[in-house]
N, C-alpha and C positions, 0 to 999 in steps of 0.2 A: 667730530666725535671720535674718540679712540677706537682702536681695533678692540680692546677688552671690552668697552662698553657695547660696541656693535655685535659682538658675539654674545655677550649677556642678553642684549634685548632680543637677538634671534632665538637663543635657547629659551627664554621666558615665552616668546610667541609660540614657538613649536610646542612647548609644554601645554599651553592654554589650548592650542588647536587640537593637539592630540588628546588631552583630556575630555575635550567635546565629543571626539569620535568614540571614545570609550563608552561615555555615557549616552551616546545615541544607539548602542547595540541593542537590537529587539530582544524581548524575552522569547525563550524557547520553551514550548508546552512539552509536558511530560508525554511520552508515548502511551497509548491506551494499554490497559493491562492484557496479557496474552489470552487470558481466559475469556475476556469479553469480545468474542469474534464478532458478534452481530453489530458492535459499534465500529467495527473496523470495515465492514463492507455493507453494501446496499443489497438490494433484490437482485437476484440472478447469479451470474458466475462472477467469481473473484478468486484472487489468490492471497491468502493470509499466511504470513510467516512461511512462505514457501509451498504451501499446501493448496491445491486446487479444491474449491468447494462450489456449492451452489445454494444459494439462500431462497427458498420458495416462501415469499411473504404472505401468499394467500391461504385459502383453507382448503382442505381435500387433497387428493393426491393428483399429480401430474406426471406427464412423461417429458423428458428432457433429452435432447441429443448432445452426446459427449464427443468432442472432436480431439483427436491426437494428430500430431505430424511427426510421422516416422517414415521416412522414405516414401513420402507421399501422405495422402490424408486417409485416416482411418475414423469411423464413426460408430457409435454404439448407443442404442436408446436405453434409458433407465426409468424407472418409475420411482418417483420421490415424494416424501410427504411434507408437511409444512415444517419450516425451520431450516437449519443449515445441515447439508449433507456433505460429508467428505467424499469426494469423488475418487480418491486414491485408495487402492486396496493393497498396496504394497508391492505390486509388480514393477519392474524397471521401467516399463512404458509409461507409467503415470507421470514420470517427470516431463513428458512431451504433451500433457493435456493443454490445449491452446484455447478451447473455448467450451461453452455448453449453453443451451437456449431451450425455451419452452417450445414444444410441438403439439401439446394436447393432452387430453386426459389419459388415465391408465385404464 
């Protein structure tokens, strides 16, 4: 087999193999719409688009404990109703919220 033929056969083989790789790429799902926060998080604490939130999936009002980590641990209790509550009120410390959890009724 001549060099020209060997190079042509190799090129054809690589193109065939490469084409299979491109065809095998998985489809990428579109991200959820930013307005649909409930679809992006389950019940409890979560961070959606960089914002700390708490999703109370039950009925009635509950008390949650919000934890910050700023030169140690700080905690504050909050009373929240059903649905999603934005835990950030615009203070610089909000960016350090690390968790929030149910502790009882209000």
